[in-house]
C-alpha positions as a Python dict, from the first residue, in 0.01 Angstrom:
ca = {
    (1, 'X'): (0, 0, 0),
    (2, 'X'): (-320, -203, -34),
    (3, 'X'): (-124, -528, -66),
    (4, 'X'): (78, -434, 242),
    (5, 'X'): (-238, -360, 440),
    (6, 'X'): (-395, -691, 340),
    (7, 'X'): (-85, -894, 429),
    (8, 'X'): (-54, -724, 769),
    (9, 'X'): (-423, -780, 839),
    (10, 'X'): (-400, -1149, 748),
    (11, 'X'): (-94, -1197, 969),
    (12, 'X'): (-266, -1028, 1262),
    (13, 'X'): (-577, -1241, 1216),
    (14, 'X'): (-366, -1557, 1197),
    (15, 'X'): (-211, -1464, 1531),
    (16, 'X'): (-512, -1325, 1715),
    (17, 'X'): (-799, -1552, 1609),
    (18, 'X'): (-656, -1884, 1739),
    (19, 'X'): (-579, -1717, 2072),
    (20, 'X'): (-922, -1554, 2086),
    (21, 'X'): (-1113, -1878, 2024),
    (22, 'X'): (-889, -2098, 2239),
    (23, 'X'): (-1107, -2264, 2506),
    (24, 'X'): (-923, -2084, 2785),
    (25, 'X'): (-868, -1705, 2798),
    (26, 'X'): (-502, -1712, 2904),
    (27, 'X'): (-338, -1724, 2554),
    (28, 'X'): (-541, -1426, 2432),
    (29, 'X'): (-472, -1221, 2745),
    (30, 'X'): (-101, -1301, 2726),
    (31, 'X'): (-82, -1210, 2357),
    (32, 'X'): (-247, -876, 2423),
    (33, 'X'): (19, -800, 2684),
    (34, 'X'): (266, -777, 2397),
    (35, 'X'): (41, -542, 2201),
    (36, 'X'): (-21, -320, 2502),
    (37, 'X'): (354, -302, 2572),
    (38, 'X'): (406, -195, 2210),
    (39, 'X'): (140, 71, 2265),
    (40, 'X'): (332, 195, 2568),
    (41, 'X'): (650, 218, 2360),
    (42, 'X'): (465, 419, 2096),
    (43, 'X'): (321, 649, 2362),
    (44, 'X'): (667, 722, 2495),
    (45, 'X'): (799, 809, 2150),
    (46, 'X'): (502, 1036, 2078),
    (47, 'X'): (571, 1223, 2402),
    (48, 'X'): (937, 1297, 2341),
    (49, 'X'): (1106, 1007, 2522),
    (50, 'X'): (1418, 856, 2371),
    (51, 'X'): (1425, 497, 2251),
    (52, 'X'): (1543, 344, 2580),
    (53, 'X'): (1293, 538, 2790),
    (54, 'X'): (1012, 449, 2548),
    (55, 'X'): (1095, 79, 2577),
    (56, 'X'): (1105, 121, 2954),
    (57, 'X'): (757, 274, 2948),
    (58, 'X'): (632, -20, 2744),
    (59, 'X'): (791, -256, 2996),
    (60, 'X'): (625, -76, 3288),
    (61, 'X'): (290, -105, 3111),
    (62, 'X'): (340, -478, 3053),
    (63, 'X'): (452, -547, 3411),
    (64, 'X'): (166, -346, 3562),
    (65, 'X'): (-88, -540, 3358),
    (66, 'X'): (80, -871, 3442),
    (67, 'X'): (73, -779, 3810),
    (68, 'X'): (-300, -706, 3790),
    (69, 'X'): (-348, -1045, 3625),
    (70, 'X'): (-142, -1219, 3895),
    (71, 'X'): (-348, -1041, 4162),
    (72, 'X'): (-667, -1195, 4022),
    (73, 'X'): (-820, -875, 3882),
    (74, 'X'): (-950, -1050, 3571),
    (75, 'X'): (-1211, -1239, 3771),
    (76, 'X'): (-1302, -972, 4027),
    (77, 'X'): (-1577, -709, 4000),
    (78, 'X'): (-1405, -378, 3928),
    (79, 'X'): (-1702, -144, 3902),
    (80, 'X'): (-1520, 144, 4073),
    (81, 'X'): (-1228, 114, 3829),
    (82, 'X'): (-1460, 123, 3526),
    (83, 'X'): (-1661, 418, 3660),
    (84, 'X'): (-1346, 619, 3733),
    (85, 'X'): (-1195, 530, 3395),
    (86, 'X'): (-1519, 615, 3215),
    (87, 'X'): (-1550, 949, 3391),
    (88, 'X'): (-1186, 1029, 3317),
    (89, 'X'): (-1237, 955, 2949),
    (90, 'X'): (-1554, 1162, 2916),
    (91, 'X'): (-1425, 1463, 3108),
    (92, 'X'): (-1063, 1445, 2993),
    (93, 'X'): (-1152, 1400, 2626),
    (94, 'X'): (-1399, 1689, 2643),
    (95, 'X'): (-1127, 1914, 2786),
    (96, 'X'): (-870, 1805, 2526),
    (97, 'X'): (-1104, 1850, 2231),
    (98, 'X'): (-1214, 2189, 2358),
    (99, 'X'): (-850, 2303, 2390),
    (100, 'X'): (-773, 2170, 2043),
    (101, 'X'): (-436, 2089, 1890),
    (102, 'X'): (-254, 2382, 2059),
    (103, 'X'): (-372, 2267, 2402),
    (104, 'X'): (-187, 1935, 2408),
    (105, 'X'): (166, 2078, 2461),
    (106, 'X'): (34, 2277, 2757),
    (107, 'X'): (-50, 1956, 2945),
    (108, 'X'): (241, 1874, 3183),
    (109, 'X'): (465, 1602, 3038),
    (110, 'X'): (436, 1381, 3347),
    (111, 'X'): (56, 1398, 3331),
    (112, 'X'): (58, 1310, 2962),
    (113, 'X'): (279, 1006, 3020),
    (114, 'X'): (83, 887, 3321),
    (115, 'X'): (-253, 942, 3155),
    (116, 'X'): (-155, 741, 2849),
    (117, 'X'): (-6, 464, 3060),
    (118, 'X'): (-324, 436, 3270),
    (119, 'X'): (-545, 439, 2959),
    (120, 'X'): (-350, 148, 2811),
    (121, 'X'): (-350, -50, 3135),
    (122, 'X'): (-724, -6, 3191),
    (123, 'X'): (-797, -98, 2828),
    (124, 'X'): (-597, -420, 2863),
    (125, 'X'): (-769, -500, 3191),
    (126, 'X'): (-1109, -441, 3030),
    (127, 'X'): (-1046, -653, 2720),
    (128, 'X'): (-893, -932, 2929),
    (129, 'X'): (-1182, -935, 3174),
    (130, 'X'): (-1427, -931, 2882),
    (131, 'X'): (-1254, -1238, 2736),
    (132, 'X'): (-1274, -1413, 3072),
    (133, 'X'): (-1647, -1334, 3076),
    (134, 'X'): (-1693, -1493, 2735),
    (135, 'X'): (-1616, -1466, 2365),
    (136, 'X'): (-1970, -1353, 2278),
    (137, 'X'): (-1945, -1069, 2529),
    (138, 'X'): (-1602, -955, 2409),
    (139, 'X'): (-1683, -976, 2039),
    (140, 'X'): (-2002, -775, 2083),
    (141, 'X'): (-1793, -485, 2218),
    (142, 'X'): (-1518, -510, 1955),
    (143, 'X'): (-1761, -535, 1665),
    (144, 'X'): (-1945, -224, 1787),
    (145, 'X'): (-1631, -17, 1728),
    (146, 'X'): (-1563, -175, 1390),
    (147, 'X'): (-1923, -127, 1273),
    (148, 'X'): (-1920, 235, 1388),
    (149, 'X'): (-1602, 293, 1188),
    (150, 'X'): (-1722, 115, 872),
    (151, 'X'): (-2066, 277, 869),
    (152, 'X'): (-1911, 618, 938),
    (153, 'X'): (-1671, 575, 647),
    (154, 'X'): (-1937, 484, 393),
    (155, 'X'): (-2192, 734, 522),
    (156, 'X'): (-1928, 1006, 511),
    (157, 'X'): (-1833, 913, 156),
    (158, 'X'): (-2195, 906, 40),
    (159, 'X'): (-2348, 1196, 235),
    (160, 'X'): (-2059, 1404, 372),
    (161, 'X'): (-2152, 1776, 395),
    (162, 'X'): (-2488, 1719, 223),
    (163, 'X'): (-2684, 1806, 536),
    (164, 'X'): (-2432, 2014, 730),
    (165, 'X'): (-2200, 2295, 629),
    (166, 'X'): (-1915, 2215, 866),
    (167, 'X'): (-1703, 1906, 911),
    (168, 'X'): (-1685, 1736, 1248),
    (169, 'X'): (-1342, 1859, 1357),
    (170, 'X'): (-1156, 2010, 1061),
    (171, 'X'): (-856, 2122, 1266),
    (172, 'X'): (-808, 1773, 1411),
    (173, 'X'): (-932, 1524, 1151),
    (174, 'X'): (-1035, 1696, 827),
    (175, 'X'): (-1179, 1379, 675),
    (176, 'X'): (-1455, 1330, 931),
    (177, 'X'): (-1806, 1466, 876),
    (178, 'X'): (-2117, 1482, 1093),
    (179, 'X'): (-2295, 1266, 838),
    (180, 'X'): (-2031, 1000, 894),
    (181, 'X'): (-2089, 1015, 1269),
    (182, 'X'): (-2465, 978, 1223),
    (183, 'X'): (-2412, 684, 989),
    (184, 'X'): (-2188, 517, 1246),
    (185, 'X'): (-2443, 566, 1522),
    (186, 'X'): (-2721, 419, 1309),
    (187, 'X'): (-2496, 123, 1237),
    (188, 'X'): (-2430, 46, 1604),
    (189, 'X'): (-2800, 71, 1693),
    (190, 'X'): (-2889, -179, 1420),
    (191, 'X'): (-2604, -403, 1532),
    (192, 'X'): (-2714, -395, 1896),
    (193, 'X'): (-3075, -486, 1827),
    (194, 'X'): (-2984, -762, 1583),
    (195, 'X'): (-2722, -911, 1817),
    (196, 'X'): (-2958, -905, 2117),
    (197, 'X'): (-3228, -1073, 1906),
    (198, 'X'): (-2978, -1338, 1790),
    (199, 'X'): (-2877, -1405, 2152),
    (200, 'X'): (-3240, -1464, 2243),
    (201, 'X'): (-3315, -1678, 1937),
    (202, 'X'): (-3011, -1900, 1976),
    (203, 'X'): (-3004, -1911, 2355),
    (204, 'X'): (-2653, -1772, 2393),
    (205, 'X'): (-2474, -1935, 2686),
    (206, 'X'): (-2289, -1608, 2757),
    (207, 'X'): (-2500, -1294, 2708),
    (208, 'X'): (-2353, -1031, 2482),
    (209, 'X'): (-2298, -673, 2589),
    (210, 'X'): (-2626, -583, 2417),
    (211, 'X'): (-2830, -852, 2588),
    (212, 'X'): (-2710, -725, 2924),
    (213, 'X'): (-2814, -370, 2836),
    (214, 'X'): (-3148, -490, 2697),
    (215, 'X'): (-3252, -623, 3038),
    (216, 'X'): (-3315, -255, 3127),
    (217, 'X'): (-3530, -190, 2822),
    (218, 'X'): (-3494, -106, 2457),
    (219, 'X'): (-3456, 267, 2518),
    (220, 'X'): (-3166, 206, 2755),
    (221, 'X'): (-3002, -27, 2502),
    (222, 'X'): (-3034, 230, 2223),
    (223, 'X'): (-2906, 523, 2428),
    (224, 'X'): (-2616, 318, 2564),
    (225, 'X'): (-2488, 203, 2226),
    (226, 'X'): (-2528, 555, 2082),
    (227, 'X'): (-2312, 678, 2370),
    (228, 'X'): (-2060, 401, 2301),
    (229, 'X'): (-2051, 483, 1932),
    (230, 'X'): (-1995, 849, 2009),
    (231, 'X'): (-1711, 766, 2247),
    (232, 'X'): (-1544, 552, 1980),
    (233, 'X'): (-1535, 866, 1764),
    (234, 'X'): (-1396, 1061, 2060),
    (235, 'X'): (-1113, 808, 2106),
    (236, 'X'): (-1022, 843, 1739),
    (237, 'X'): (-1030, 1223, 1758),
    (238, 'X'): (-815, 1237, 2071),
    (239, 'X'): (-540, 1030, 1910),
    (240, 'X'): (-563, 1238, 1592),
    (241, 'X'): (-532, 1554, 1801),
    (242, 'X'): (-220, 1423, 1973),
    (243, 'X'): (-57, 1308, 1648),
    (244, 'X'): (-129, 1641, 1482),
    (245, 'X'): (12, 1825, 1782),
    (246, 'X'): (339, 1629, 1782),
    (247, 'X'): (364, 1627, 1403),
    (248, 'X'): (341, 1257, 1319),
    (249, 'X'): (114, 1076, 1073),
    (250, 'X'): (114, 739, 1253),
    (251, 'X'): (194, 635, 1607),
    (252, 'X'): (465, 408, 1463),
    (253, 'X'): (535, 177, 1170),
    (254, 'X'): (496, -148, 1363),
    (255, 'X'): (200, -258, 1151),
    (256, 'X'): (295, -198, 784),
    (257, 'X'): (10, -31, 599),
    (258, 'X'): (-182, 27, 922),
    (259, 'X'): (52, 253, 1119),
    (260, 'X'): (103, 157, 1481),
    (261, 'X'): (-79, -24, 1759),
    (262, 'X'): (-230, 299, 1893),
    (263, 'X'): (-366, 377, 1547),
    (264, 'X'): (-559, 48, 1555),
    (265, 'X'): (-690, 67, 1911),
    (266, 'X'): (-757, 440, 1956),
    (267, 'X'): (-1136, 396, 1944),
    (268, 'X'): (-1117, 94, 2177),
    (269, 'X'): (-930, 277, 2453),
    (270, 'X'): (-1242, 459, 2582),
    (271, 'X'): (-1508, 209, 2470),
    (272, 'X'): (-1365, -100, 2642),
    (273, 'X'): (-1373, 39, 3000),
    (274, 'X'): (-1704, 216, 2929),
    (275, 'X'): (-1857, -113, 2814),
    (276, 'X'): (-1738, -283, 3132),
    (277, 'X'): (-1875, 9, 3334),
    (278, 'X'): (-2222, -15, 3178),
    (279, 'X'): (-2222, -393, 3203),
    (280, 'X'): (-2121, -378, 3571),
    (281, 'X'): (-2384, -117, 3655),
    (282, 'X'): (-2673, -302, 3488),
    (283, 'X'): (-2551, -629, 3637),
}
């Protein structure tokens, strides 16, 4: 399994990194259209659609994103879109987590399909617009989610249940502890301050997400990245809730050793539009 995970990770990096660092954003945005279409296919399967209908849902997702690209949305200010998407994620995730695993089947099927489709489309739009803004800006958002996950893992392993008696969400994701969450939040705060300092020291041509937040003060920067780190956990929990409700371990087997596309981007689905929302508001 470890060898399989490593090989898949290396293949993905070999595909994504050249597109990410290409001087123009178009190759990266186009490549992510394929991944987001795969995510749409997985979402259809997880919500009871047959194979043909699931592929159709993936195709709709791809075409909707491509249409937004053709319409020039990647270079336009979309503050209202980010605010609406951010509010939907905060309120919708709170309602889902409160209802728990049994609550997911009670959500109307059409609403489930539409909600997932919109979440994928907005996430693609956010990551594409972030790449158009600049590599430093995009990477600062992506690394926040990865650091939150890595710090949470090691903090959970080292301190899990040492300071609290209950796990974070045992009915949804039994492996997660509050200590892991705290470790992840500490990690993103350290990351944010270090990255903002590096931007200033090296005179970054394109400000990172953290440098933009820091223009409103250190307290605002800290609170914002703590919120972002918490929402990355929420994205992970929401996907875990849905998978547990429908009785699957992974969203698919498209990425051997890693599950499916949705398993890799679950924490990014809320954080990408929220990062664009905060960046737009402070801008």
